[in-house]
Every structure is written in C-alpha cells, then in structure tokens.
PDBQT receptor file of N, H, CA, C and O in Angstrom, charges set to zero:
ATOM      1  N   MET A   1      37.281 -13.783  59.010  1.00  0.00    +0.000 N 
ATOM      2  CA  MET A   1      37.962 -14.774  59.825  1.00  0.00    +0.000 C 
ATOM      3  C   MET A   1      37.196 -14.991  61.129  1.00  0.00    +0.000 C 
ATOM      4  O   MET A   1      36.585 -14.078  61.683  1.00  0.00    +0.000 OA
ATOM      5  N   SER A   2      37.255 -16.217  61.586  1.00  0.00    +0.000 N 
ATOM      6  H   SER A   2      37.752 -16.959  61.136  1.00  0.00    +0.000 HD
ATOM      7  CA  SER A   2      36.659 -16.576  62.865  1.00  0.00    +0.000 C 
ATOM      8  C   SER A   2      37.676 -17.379  63.659  1.00  0.00    +0.000 C 
ATOM      9  O   SER A   2      38.673 -17.857  63.116  1.00  0.00    +0.000 OA
ATOM     10  N   LEU A   3      37.412 -17.518  64.941  1.00  0.00    +0.000 N 
ATOM     11  H   LEU A   3      36.602 -17.130  65.382  1.00  0.00    +0.000 HD
ATOM     12  CA  LEU A   3      38.273 -18.287  65.817  1.00  0.00    +0.000 C 
ATOM     13  C   LEU A   3      37.476 -19.426  66.431  1.00  0.00    +0.000 C 
ATOM     14  O   LEU A   3      36.370 -19.220  66.930  1.00  0.00    +0.000 OA
ATOM     15  N   LYS A   4      38.038 -20.621  66.394  1.00  0.00    +0.000 N 
ATOM     16  H   LYS A   4      38.937 -20.788  65.989  1.00  0.00    +0.000 HD
ATOM     17  CA  LYS A   4      37.423 -21.778  67.033  1.00  0.00    +0.000 C 
ATOM     18  C   LYS A   4      38.073 -21.920  68.405  1.00  0.00    +0.000 C 
ATOM     19  O   LYS A   4      39.276 -22.160  68.508  1.00  0.00    +0.000 OA
ATOM     20  N   VAL A   5      37.270 -21.770  69.456  1.00  0.00    +0.000 N 
ATOM     21  H   VAL A   5      36.293 -21.576  69.372  1.00  0.00    +0.000 HD
ATOM     22  CA  VAL A   5      37.765 -21.791  70.826  1.00  0.00    +0.000 C 
ATOM     23  C   VAL A   5      37.257 -23.061  71.507  1.00  0.00    +0.000 C 
ATOM     24  O   VAL A   5      36.058 -23.337  71.492  1.00  0.00    +0.000 OA
ATOM     25  N   THR A   6      38.169 -23.834  72.104  1.00  0.00    +0.000 N 
ATOM     26  H   THR A   6      39.144 -23.609  72.116  1.00  0.00    +0.000 HD
ATOM     27  CA  THR A   6      37.820 -25.079  72.780  1.00  0.00    +0.000 C 
ATOM     28  C   THR A   6      38.255 -25.001  74.238  1.00  0.00    +0.000 C 
ATOM     29  O   THR A   6      39.403 -24.667  74.531  1.00  0.00    +0.000 OA
ATOM     30  N   LEU A   7      37.338 -25.308  75.152  1.00  0.00    +0.000 N 
ATOM     31  H   LEU A   7      36.405 -25.579  74.915  1.00  0.00    +0.000 HD
ATOM     32  CA  LEU A   7      37.659 -25.345  76.576  1.00  0.00    +0.000 C 
ATOM     33  C   LEU A   7      38.387 -26.654  76.868  1.00  0.00    +0.000 C 
ATOM     34  O   LEU A   7      37.841 -27.733  76.641  1.00  0.00    +0.000 OA
ATOM     35  N   THR A   8      39.626 -26.562  77.375  1.00  0.00    +0.000 N 
ATOM     36  H   THR A   8      40.070 -25.685  77.560  1.00  0.00    +0.000 HD
ATOM     37  CA  THR A   8      40.440 -27.758  77.602  1.00  0.00    +0.000 C 
ATOM     38  C   THR A   8      40.659 -28.053  79.076  1.00  0.00    +0.000 C 
ATOM     39  O   THR A   8      41.095 -29.153  79.417  1.00  0.00    +0.000 OA
ATOM     40  N   LYS A   9      40.374 -27.116  79.950  1.00  0.00    +0.000 N 
ATOM     41  H   LYS A   9      40.020 -26.223  79.673  1.00  0.00    +0.000 HD
ATOM     42  CA  LYS A   9      40.554 -27.332  81.380  1.00  0.00    +0.000 C 
ATOM     43  C   LYS A   9      39.280 -26.950  82.118  1.00  0.00    +0.000 C 
ATOM     44  O   LYS A   9      38.477 -26.158  81.624  1.00  0.00    +0.000 OA
ATOM     45  N   SER A  10      39.105 -27.517  83.298  1.00  0.00    +0.000 N 
ATOM     46  H   SER A  10      39.757 -28.160  83.699  1.00  0.00    +0.000 HD
ATOM     47  CA  SER A  10      37.902 -27.318  84.093  1.00  0.00    +0.000 C 
ATOM     48  C   SER A  10      37.797 -25.884  84.626  1.00  0.00    +0.000 C 
ATOM     49  O   SER A  10      38.802 -25.206  84.838  1.00  0.00    +0.000 OA
ATOM     50  N   LEU A  11      36.568 -25.449  84.833  1.00  0.00    +0.000 N 
ATOM     51  H   LEU A  11      35.751 -25.999  84.661  1.00  0.00    +0.000 HD
ATOM     52  CA  LEU A  11      36.308 -24.130  85.411  1.00  0.00    +0.000 C 
ATOM     53  C   LEU A  11      36.223 -24.182  86.942  1.00  0.00    +0.000 C 
ATOM     54  O   LEU A  11      36.142 -23.141  87.595  1.00  0.00    +0.000 OA
ATOM     55  N   ILE A  12      36.241 -25.381  87.505  1.00  0.00    +0.000 N 
ATOM     56  H   ILE A  12      36.306 -26.226  86.974  1.00  0.00    +0.000 HD
ATOM     57  CA  ILE A  12      36.118 -25.529  88.963  1.00  0.00    +0.000 C 
ATOM     58  C   ILE A  12      37.319 -24.894  89.657  1.00  0.00    +0.000 C 
ATOM     59  O   ILE A  12      38.467 -25.178  89.318  1.00  0.00    +0.000 OA
ATOM     60  N   GLY A  13      37.042 -24.040  90.622  1.00  0.00    +0.000 N 
ATOM     61  H   GLY A  13      36.109 -23.809  90.898  1.00  0.00    +0.000 HD
ATOM     62  CA  GLY A  13      38.091 -23.414  91.412  1.00  0.00    +0.000 C 
ATOM     63  C   GLY A  13      38.747 -22.210  90.762  1.00  0.00    +0.000 C 
ATOM     64  O   GLY A  13      39.724 -21.682  91.293  1.00  0.00    +0.000 OA
ATOM     65  N   ARG A  14      38.238 -21.771  89.638  1.00  0.00    +0.000 N 
ATOM     66  H   ARG A  14      37.445 -22.200  89.207  1.00  0.00    +0.000 HD
ATOM     67  CA  ARG A  14      38.816 -20.612  88.943  1.00  0.00    +0.000 C 
ATOM     68  C   ARG A  14      38.191 -19.322  89.466  1.00  0.00    +0.000 C 
ATOM     69  O   ARG A  14      37.153 -19.340  90.129  1.00  0.00    +0.000 OA
ATOM     70  N   LYS A  15      38.841 -18.209  89.156  1.00  0.00    +0.000 N 
ATOM     71  H   LYS A  15      39.684 -18.195  88.617  1.00  0.00    +0.000 HD
ATOM     72  CA  LYS A  15      38.288 -16.913  89.547  1.00  0.00    +0.000 C 
ATOM     73  C   LYS A  15      36.920 -16.709  88.913  1.00  0.00    +0.000 C 
ATOM     74  O   LYS A  15      36.674 -17.131  87.783  1.00  0.00    +0.000 OA
ATOM     75  N   ALA A  16      36.042 -16.061  89.652  1.00  0.00    +0.000 N 
ATOM     76  H   ALA A  16      36.242 -15.718  90.569  1.00  0.00    +0.000 HD
ATOM     77  CA  ALA A  16      34.676 -15.838  89.176  1.00  0.00    +0.000 C 
ATOM     78  C   ALA A  16      34.663 -15.090  87.843  1.00  0.00    +0.000 C 
ATOM     79  O   ALA A  16      33.833 -15.381  86.982  1.00  0.00    +0.000 OA
ATOM     80  N   SER A  17      35.568 -14.137  87.667  1.00  0.00    +0.000 N 
ATOM     81  H   SER A  17      36.242 -13.901  88.367  1.00  0.00    +0.000 HD
ATOM     82  CA  SER A  17      35.593 -13.372  86.411  1.00  0.00    +0.000 C 
ATOM     83  C   SER A  17      36.020 -14.250  85.241  1.00  0.00    +0.000 C 
ATOM     84  O   SER A  17      35.565 -14.040  84.116  1.00  0.00    +0.000 OA
ATOM     85  N   HIS A  18      36.891 -15.234  85.487  1.00  0.00    +0.000 N 
ATOM     86  H   HIS A  18      37.261 -15.405  86.400  1.00  0.00    +0.000 HD
ATOM     87  CA  HIS A  18      37.324 -16.132  84.413  1.00  0.00    +0.000 C 
ATOM     88  C   HIS A  18      36.201 -17.092  84.043  1.00  0.00    +0.000 C 
ATOM     89  O   HIS A  18      36.021 -17.411  82.868  1.00  0.00    +0.000 OA
ATOM     90  N   ILE A  19      35.445 -17.555  85.031  1.00  0.00    +0.000 N 
ATOM     91  H   ILE A  19      35.591 -17.296  85.986  1.00  0.00    +0.000 HD
ATOM     92  CA  ILE A  19      34.288 -18.408  84.761  1.00  0.00    +0.000 C 
ATOM     93  C   ILE A  19      33.260 -17.640  83.941  1.00  0.00    +0.000 C 
ATOM     94  O   ILE A  19      32.700 -18.173  82.983  1.00  0.00    +0.000 OA
ATOM     95  N   ALA A  20      33.011 -16.381  84.320  1.00  0.00    +0.000 N 
ATOM     96  H   ALA A  20      33.466 -15.948  85.098  1.00  0.00    +0.000 HD
ATOM     97  CA  ALA A  20      32.045 -15.554  83.596  1.00  0.00    +0.000 C 
ATOM     98  C   ALA A  20      32.496 -15.315  82.160  1.00  0.00    +0.000 C 
ATOM     99  O   ALA A  20      31.670 -15.311  81.248  1.00  0.00    +0.000 OA
ATOM    100  N   THR A  21      33.788 -15.117  81.949  1.00  0.00    +0.000 N 
ATOM    101  H   THR A  21      34.459 -15.120  82.691  1.00  0.00    +0.000 HD
ATOM    102  CA  THR A  21      34.314 -14.922  80.601  1.00  0.00    +0.000 C 
ATOM    103  C   THR A  21      34.105 -16.169  79.756  1.00  0.00    +0.000 C 
ATOM    104  O   THR A  21      33.682 -16.073  78.604  1.00  0.00    +0.000 OA
ATOM    105  N   ALA A  22      34.395 -17.332  80.313  1.00  0.00    +0.000 N 
ATOM    106  H   ALA A  22      34.739 -17.410  81.249  1.00  0.00    +0.000 HD
ATOM    107  CA  ALA A  22      34.196 -18.586  79.575  1.00  0.00    +0.000 C 
ATOM    108  C   ALA A  22      32.727 -18.779  79.233  1.00  0.00    +0.000 C 
ATOM    109  O   ALA A  22      32.401 -19.171  78.113  1.00  0.00    +0.000 OA
ATOM    110  N   LYS A  23      31.838 -18.509  80.179  1.00  0.00    +0.000 N 
ATOM    111  H   LYS A  23      32.103 -18.190  81.089  1.00  0.00    +0.000 HD
ATOM    112  CA  LYS A  23      30.412 -18.687  79.930  1.00  0.00    +0.000 C 
ATOM    113  C   LYS A  23      29.896 -17.690  78.894  1.00  0.00    +0.000 C 
ATOM    114  O   LYS A  23      28.981 -18.002  78.133  1.00  0.00    +0.000 OA
ATOM    115  N   SER A  24      30.481 -16.489  78.864  1.00  0.00    +0.000 N 
ATOM    116  H   SER A  24      31.224 -16.235  79.483  1.00  0.00    +0.000 HD
ATOM    117  CA  SER A  24      30.066 -15.505  77.859  1.00  0.00    +0.000 C 
ATOM    118  C   SER A  24      30.455 -15.951  76.451  1.00  0.00    +0.000 C 
ATOM    119  O   SER A  24      29.887 -15.489  75.462  1.00  0.00    +0.000 OA
ATOM    120  N   MET A  25      31.428 -16.853  76.377  1.00  0.00    +0.000 N 
ATOM    121  H   MET A  25      31.889 -17.229  77.181  1.00  0.00    +0.000 HD
ATOM    122  CA  MET A  25      31.851 -17.411  75.093  1.00  0.00    +0.000 C 
ATOM    123  C   MET A  25      31.171 -18.757  74.831  1.00  0.00    +0.000 C 
ATOM    124  O   MET A  25      31.562 -19.477  73.913  1.00  0.00    +0.000 OA
ATOM    125  N   LYS A  26      30.154 -19.102  75.631  1.00  0.00    +0.000 N 
ATOM    126  H   LYS A  26      29.835 -18.517  76.377  1.00  0.00    +0.000 HD
ATOM    127  CA  LYS A  26      29.384 -20.352  75.490  1.00  0.00    +0.000 C 
ATOM    128  C   LYS A  26      30.236 -21.590  75.749  1.00  0.00    +0.000 C 
ATOM    129  O   LYS A  26      30.028 -22.631  75.124  1.00  0.00    +0.000 OA
ATOM    130  N   LEU A  27      31.199 -21.480  76.672  1.00  0.00    +0.000 N 
ATOM    131  H   LEU A  27      31.368 -20.635  77.179  1.00  0.00    +0.000 HD
ATOM    132  CA  LEU A  27      32.043 -22.603  77.063  1.00  0.00    +0.000 C 
ATOM    133  C   LEU A  27      31.677 -22.988  78.490  1.00  0.00    +0.000 C 
ATOM    134  O   LEU A  27      31.984 -22.258  79.432  1.00  0.00    +0.000 OA
ATOM    135  N   PHE A  28      31.023 -24.136  78.651  1.00  0.00    +0.000 N 
ATOM    136  H   PHE A  28      30.774 -24.729  77.886  1.00  0.00    +0.000 HD
ATOM    137  CA  PHE A  28      30.513 -24.537  79.956  1.00  0.00    +0.000 C 
ATOM    138  C   PHE A  28      31.213 -25.780  80.508  1.00  0.00    +0.000 C 
ATOM    139  O   PHE A  28      31.471 -25.864  81.709  1.00  0.00    +0.000 OA
ATOM    140  N   LYS A  29      31.523 -26.751  79.631  1.00  0.00    +0.000 N 
ATOM    141  H   LYS A  29      31.313 -26.683  78.655  1.00  0.00    +0.000 HD
ATOM    142  CA  LYS A  29      32.139 -27.995  80.058  1.00  0.00    +0.000 C 
ATOM    143  C   LYS A  29      33.392 -28.251  79.229  1.00  0.00    +0.000 C 
ATOM    144  O   LYS A  29      33.537 -27.720  78.128  1.00  0.00    +0.000 OA
ATOM    145  N   ILE A  30      34.294 -29.069  79.767  1.00  0.00    +0.000 N 
ATOM    146  H   ILE A  30      34.176 -29.500  80.662  1.00  0.00    +0.000 HD
ATOM    147  CA  ILE A  30      35.504 -29.427  79.031  1.00  0.00    +0.000 C 
ATOM    148  C   ILE A  30      35.104 -30.033  77.691  1.00  0.00    +0.000 C 
ATOM    149  O   ILE A  30      34.231 -30.898  77.630  1.00  0.00    +0.000 OA
ATOM    150  N   GLY A  31      35.737 -29.582  76.632  1.00  0.00    +0.000 N 
ATOM    151  H   GLY A  31      36.447 -28.879  76.681  1.00  0.00    +0.000 HD
ATOM    152  CA  GLY A  31      35.452 -30.086  75.291  1.00  0.00    +0.000 C 
ATOM    153  C   GLY A  31      34.457 -29.238  74.527  1.00  0.00    +0.000 C 
ATOM    154  O   GLY A  31      34.274 -29.445  73.327  1.00  0.00    +0.000 OA
ATOM    155  N   ASP A  32      33.802 -28.281  75.190  1.00  0.00    +0.000 N 
ATOM    156  H   ASP A  32      33.951 -28.113  76.164  1.00  0.00    +0.000 HD
ATOM    157  CA  ASP A  32      32.875 -27.397  74.482  1.00  0.00    +0.000 C 
ATOM    158  C   ASP A  32      33.637 -26.559  73.464  1.00  0.00    +0.000 C 
ATOM    159  O   ASP A  32      34.747 -26.099  73.731  1.00  0.00    +0.000 OA
ATOM    160  N   VAL A  33      33.031 -26.365  72.295  1.00  0.00    +0.000 N 
ATOM    161  H   VAL A  33      32.129 -26.739  72.078  1.00  0.00    +0.000 HD
ATOM    162  CA  VAL A  33      33.644 -25.610  71.199  1.00  0.00    +0.000 C 
ATOM    163  C   VAL A  33      32.729 -24.451  70.841  1.00  0.00    +0.000 C 
ATOM    164  O   VAL A  33      31.508 -24.598  70.798  1.00  0.00    +0.000 OA
ATOM    165  N   SER A  34      33.335 -23.291  70.583  1.00  0.00    +0.000 N 
ATOM    166  H   SER A  34      34.327 -23.172  70.618  1.00  0.00    +0.000 HD
ATOM    167  CA  SER A  34      32.583 -22.104  70.211  1.00  0.00    +0.000 C 
ATOM    168  C   SER A  34      33.315 -21.403  69.074  1.00  0.00    +0.000 C 
ATOM    169  O   SER A  34      34.542 -21.300  69.084  1.00  0.00    +0.000 OA
ATOM    170  N   ILE A  35      32.559 -20.925  68.102  1.00  0.00    +0.000 N 
ATOM    171  H   ILE A  35      31.562 -21.008  68.094  1.00  0.00    +0.000 HD
ATOM    172  CA  ILE A  35      33.126 -20.130  67.009  1.00  0.00    +0.000 C 
ATOM    173  C   ILE A  35      32.892 -18.657  67.350  1.00  0.00    +0.000 C 
ATOM    174  O   ILE A  35      31.754 -18.223  67.527  1.00  0.00    +0.000 OA
ATOM    175  N   GLN A  36      33.978 -17.904  67.440  1.00  0.00    +0.000 N 
ATOM    176  H   GLN A  36      34.903 -18.258  67.296  1.00  0.00    +0.000 HD
ATOM    177  CA  GLN A  36      33.914 -16.500  67.834  1.00  0.00    +0.000 C 
ATOM    178  C   GLN A  36      34.467 -15.620  66.713  1.00  0.00    +0.000 C 
ATOM    179  O   GLN A  36      35.336 -16.058  65.959  1.00  0.00    +0.000 OA
ATOM    180  N   PRO A  37      33.974 -14.384  66.594  1.00  0.00    +0.000 N 
ATOM    181  CA  PRO A  37      34.540 -13.467  65.598  1.00  0.00    +0.000 C 
ATOM    182  C   PRO A  37      35.952 -13.052  65.997  1.00  0.00    +0.000 C 
ATOM    183  O   PRO A  37      36.284 -12.983  67.180  1.00  0.00    +0.000 OA
ATOM    184  N   ASP A  38      36.764 -12.780  65.003  1.00  0.00    +0.000 N 
ATOM    185  H   ASP A  38      36.495 -12.836  64.041  1.00  0.00    +0.000 HD
ATOM    186  CA  ASP A  38      38.155 -12.367  65.245  1.00  0.00    +0.000 C 
ATOM    187  C   ASP A  38      38.186 -10.847  65.379  1.00  0.00    +0.000 C 
ATOM    188  O   ASP A  38      38.431 -10.133  64.407  1.00  0.00    +0.000 OA
ATOM    189  N   ASN A  39      37.932 -10.359  66.598  1.00  0.00    +0.000 N 
ATOM    190  H   ASN A  39      37.733 -10.939  67.388  1.00  0.00    +0.000 HD
ATOM    191  CA  ASN A  39      37.951  -8.912  66.842  1.00  0.00    +0.000 C 
ATOM    192  C   ASN A  39      38.581  -8.624  68.201  1.00  0.00    +0.000 C 
ATOM    193  O   ASN A  39      38.919  -9.550  68.938  1.00  0.00    +0.000 OA
ATOM    194  N   ALA A  40      38.739  -7.356  68.531  1.00  0.00    +0.000 N 
ATOM    195  H   ALA A  40      38.464  -6.604  67.932  1.00  0.00    +0.000 HD
ATOM    196  CA  ALA A  40      39.434  -6.957  69.757  1.00  0.00    +0.000 C 
ATOM    197  C   ALA A  40      38.761  -7.464  71.037  1.00  0.00    +0.000 C 
ATOM    198  O   ALA A  40      39.461  -7.978  71.910  1.00  0.00    +0.000 OA
ATOM    199  N   PRO A  41      37.438  -7.345  71.189  1.00  0.00    +0.000 N 
ATOM    200  CA  PRO A  41      36.829  -7.857  72.427  1.00  0.00    +0.000 C 
ATOM    201  C   PRO A  41      37.043  -9.363  72.613  1.00  0.00    +0.000 C 
ATOM    202  O   PRO A  41      37.285  -9.822  73.729  1.00  0.00    +0.000 OA
ATOM    203  N   THR A  42      36.954 -10.121  71.534  1.00  0.00    +0.000 N 
ATOM    204  H   THR A  42      36.757  -9.748  70.627  1.00  0.00    +0.000 HD
ATOM    205  CA  THR A  42      37.167 -11.564  71.631  1.00  0.00    +0.000 C 
ATOM    206  C   THR A  42      38.612 -11.868  72.005  1.00  0.00    +0.000 C 
ATOM    207  O   THR A  42      38.865 -12.753  72.823  1.00  0.00    +0.000 OA
ATOM    208  N   LYS A  43      39.554 -11.150  71.420  1.00  0.00    +0.000 N 
ATOM    209  H   LYS A  43      39.348 -10.432  70.755  1.00  0.00    +0.000 HD
ATOM    210  CA  LYS A  43      40.964 -11.381  71.747  1.00  0.00    +0.000 C 
ATOM    211  C   LYS A  43      41.263 -11.033  73.201  1.00  0.00    +0.000 C 
ATOM    212  O   LYS A  43      42.120 -11.662  73.823  1.00  0.00    +0.000 OA
ATOM    213  N   GLY A  44      40.565 -10.036  73.752  1.00  0.00    +0.000 N 
ATOM    214  H   GLY A  44      39.869  -9.525  73.247  1.00  0.00    +0.000 HD
ATOM    215  CA  GLY A  44      40.718  -9.708  75.165  1.00  0.00    +0.000 C 
ATOM    216  C   GLY A  44      40.218 -10.831  76.048  1.00  0.00    +0.000 C 
ATOM    217  O   GLY A  44      40.852 -11.162  77.050  1.00  0.00    +0.000 OA
ATOM    218  N   LYS A  45      39.080 -11.426  75.687  1.00  0.00    +0.000 N 
ATOM    219  H   LYS A  45      38.565 -11.158  74.873  1.00  0.00    +0.000 HD
ATOM    220  CA  LYS A  45      38.540 -12.560  76.442  1.00  0.00    +0.000 C 
ATOM    221  C   LYS A  45      39.498 -13.751  76.367  1.00  0.00    +0.000 C 
ATOM    222  O   LYS A  45      39.745 -14.423  77.369  1.00  0.00    +0.000 OA
ATOM    223  N   ILE A  46      40.028 -14.002  75.181  1.00  0.00    +0.000 N 
ATOM    224  H   ILE A  46      39.827 -13.456  74.367  1.00  0.00    +0.000 HD
ATOM    225  CA  ILE A  46      40.961 -15.115  74.997  1.00  0.00    +0.000 C 
ATOM    226  C   ILE A  46      42.217 -14.896  75.835  1.00  0.00    +0.000 C 
ATOM    227  O   ILE A  46      42.731 -15.842  76.432  1.00  0.00    +0.000 OA
ATOM    228  N   ALA A  47      42.712 -13.673  75.884  1.00  0.00    +0.000 N 
ATOM    229  H   ALA A  47      42.295 -12.905  75.399  1.00  0.00    +0.000 HD
ATOM    230  CA  ALA A  47      43.911 -13.381  76.670  1.00  0.00    +0.000 C 
ATOM    231  C   ALA A  47      43.662 -13.629  78.159  1.00  0.00    +0.000 C 
ATOM    232  O   ALA A  47      44.560 -14.089  78.864  1.00  0.00    +0.000 OA
ATOM    233  N   GLU A  48      42.457 -13.331  78.642  1.00  0.00    +0.000 N 
ATOM    234  H   GLU A  48      41.728 -12.958  78.069  1.00  0.00    +0.000 HD
ATOM    235  CA  GLU A  48      42.149 -13.496  80.057  1.00  0.00    +0.000 C 
ATOM    236  C   GLU A  48      42.109 -14.971  80.467  1.00  0.00    +0.000 C 
ATOM    237  O   GLU A  48      42.552 -15.321  81.561  1.00  0.00    +0.000 OA
ATOM    238  N   ILE A  49      41.582 -15.834  79.597  1.00  0.00    +0.000 N 
ATOM    239  H   ILE A  49      41.223 -15.549  78.708  1.00  0.00    +0.000 HD
ATOM    240  CA  ILE A  49      41.437 -17.243  79.965  1.00  0.00    +0.000 C 
ATOM    241  C   ILE A  49      42.279 -18.158  79.074  1.00  0.00    +0.000 C 
ATOM    242  O   ILE A  49      41.906 -19.307  78.836  1.00  0.00    +0.000 OA
ATOM    243  N   SER A  50      43.401 -17.660  78.587  1.00  0.00    +0.000 N 
ATOM    244  H   SER A  50      43.705 -16.727  78.780  1.00  0.00    +0.000 HD
ATOM    245  CA  SER A  50      44.228 -18.424  77.648  1.00  0.00    +0.000 C 
ATOM    246  C   SER A  50      44.742 -19.730  78.241  1.00  0.00    +0.000 C 
ATOM    247  O   SER A  50      45.017 -20.672  77.498  1.00  0.00    +0.000 OA
ATOM    248  N   TYR A  51      44.878 -19.808  79.556  1.00  0.00    +0.000 N 
ATOM    249  H   TYR A  51      44.655 -19.043  80.160  1.00  0.00    +0.000 HD
ATOM    250  CA  TYR A  51      45.376 -21.021  80.199  1.00  0.00    +0.000 C 
ATOM    251  C   TYR A  51      44.311 -22.119  80.285  1.00  0.00    +0.000 C 
ATOM    252  O   TYR A  51      44.616 -23.245  80.679  1.00  0.00    +0.000 OA
ATOM    253  N   LEU A  52      43.057 -21.798  79.919  1.00  0.00    +0.000 N 
ATOM    254  H   LEU A  52      42.809 -20.884  79.600  1.00  0.00    +0.000 HD
ATOM    255  CA  LEU A  52      41.964 -22.756  79.983  1.00  0.00    +0.000 C 
ATOM    256  C   LEU A  52      41.518 -23.254  78.604  1.00  0.00    +0.000 C 
ATOM    257  O   LEU A  52      40.755 -24.216  78.513  1.00  0.00    +0.000 OA
ATOM    258  N   ILE A  53      41.984 -22.611  77.539  1.00  0.00    +0.000 N 
ATOM    259  H   ILE A  53      42.604 -21.830  77.613  1.00  0.00    +0.000 HD
ATOM    260  CA  ILE A  53      41.429 -22.863  76.208  1.00  0.00    +0.000 C 
ATOM    261  C   ILE A  53      42.498 -23.130  75.160  1.00  0.00    +0.000 C 
ATOM    262  O   ILE A  53      43.683 -22.873  75.374  1.00  0.00    +0.000 OA
ATOM    263  N   GLU A  54      42.048 -23.655  74.014  1.00  0.00    +0.000 N 
ATOM    264  H   GLU A  54      41.086 -23.863  73.840  1.00  0.00    +0.000 HD
ATOM    265  CA  GLU A  54      42.866 -23.738  72.804  1.00  0.00    +0.000 C 
ATOM    266  C   GLU A  54      42.152 -22.956  71.718  1.00  0.00    +0.000 C 
ATOM    267  O   GLU A  54      40.924 -22.984  71.632  1.00  0.00    +0.000 OA
ATOM    268  N   VAL A  55      42.915 -22.257  70.889  1.00  0.00    +0.000 N 
ATOM    269  H   VAL A  55      43.912 -22.234  70.959  1.00  0.00    +0.000 HD
ATOM    270  CA  VAL A  55      42.332 -21.403  69.853  1.00  0.00    +0.000 C 
ATOM    271  C   VAL A  55      42.900 -21.796  68.496  1.00  0.00    +0.000 C 
ATOM    272  O   VAL A  55      44.106 -21.993  68.345  1.00  0.00    +0.000 OA
ATOM    273  N   GLU A  56      42.001 -21.907  67.498  1.00  0.00    +0.000 N 
ATOM    274  H   GLU A  56      41.022 -21.747  67.620  1.00  0.00    +0.000 HD
ATOM    275  CA  GLU A  56      42.386 -22.184  66.114  1.00  0.00    +0.000 C 
ATOM    276  C   GLU A  56      41.707 -21.169  65.210  1.00  0.00    +0.000 C 
ATOM    277  O   GLU A  56      40.594 -20.728  65.497  1.00  0.00    +0.000 OA
ATOM    278  N   GLU A  57      42.372 -20.793  64.116  1.00  0.00    +0.000 N 
ATOM    279  H   GLU A  57      43.276 -21.152  63.883  1.00  0.00    +0.000 HD
ATOM    280  CA  GLU A  57      41.746 -19.921  63.126  1.00  0.00    +0.000 C 
ATOM    281  C   GLU A  57      40.891 -20.755  62.192  1.00  0.00    +0.000 C 
ATOM    282  O   GLU A  57      41.279 -21.848  61.778  1.00  0.00    +0.000 OA
ATOM    283  N   VAL A  58      39.720 -20.222  61.865  1.00  0.00    +0.000 N 
ATOM    284  H   VAL A  58      39.405 -19.334  62.200  1.00  0.00    +0.000 HD
ATOM    285  CA  VAL A  58      38.807 -20.881  60.939  1.00  0.00    +0.000 C 
ATOM    286  C   VAL A  58      38.480 -19.889  59.836  1.00  0.00    +0.000 C 
ATOM    287  O   VAL A  58      38.193 -18.724  60.113  1.00  0.00    +0.000 OA
ATOM    288  N   LYS A  59      38.521 -20.336  58.597  1.00  0.00    +0.000 N 
ATOM    289  H   LYS A  59      38.754 -21.282  58.372  1.00  0.00    +0.000 HD
ATOM    290  CA  LYS A  59      38.235 -19.424  57.487  1.00  0.00    +0.000 C 
ATOM    291  C   LYS A  59      36.769 -19.356  57.203  1.00  0.00    +0.000 C 
ATOM    292  O   LYS A  59      36.349 -18.635  56.298  1.00  0.00    +0.000 OA
TER     293      LYS A  59
C-alpha cells in the first residue's frame, strides 16, 4: 500500500518544522502530489502537517 499526499494549503507563515516536513515529502507548492509508503514514519509526518494536506490510499 502507498499513500497519495497532496499539498492543499500554502507553506507561507507556517512553523519551520512543518515546512521542513512538507519538503521532506517533496511537497513544495500548492497542488504538489507525492506517493509515500504506508509506514509509521510517514504517518507521523502526515499527523504533523495534516491541516496542510489531503491523503488518499493508493493500491
């Protein structure tokens, strides 16, 4: 299983750690999409920036 993560809100004015988390997931601009593995570290990143992204399961 993989997760499709889409950045839906801007990174401007966000905490530096949240910006770094988004960039570590290859999310730089609104509308950027990244396919991430479904594992504990990824779920931790998603939990930290959940207010900025949308997540879908991909088979």
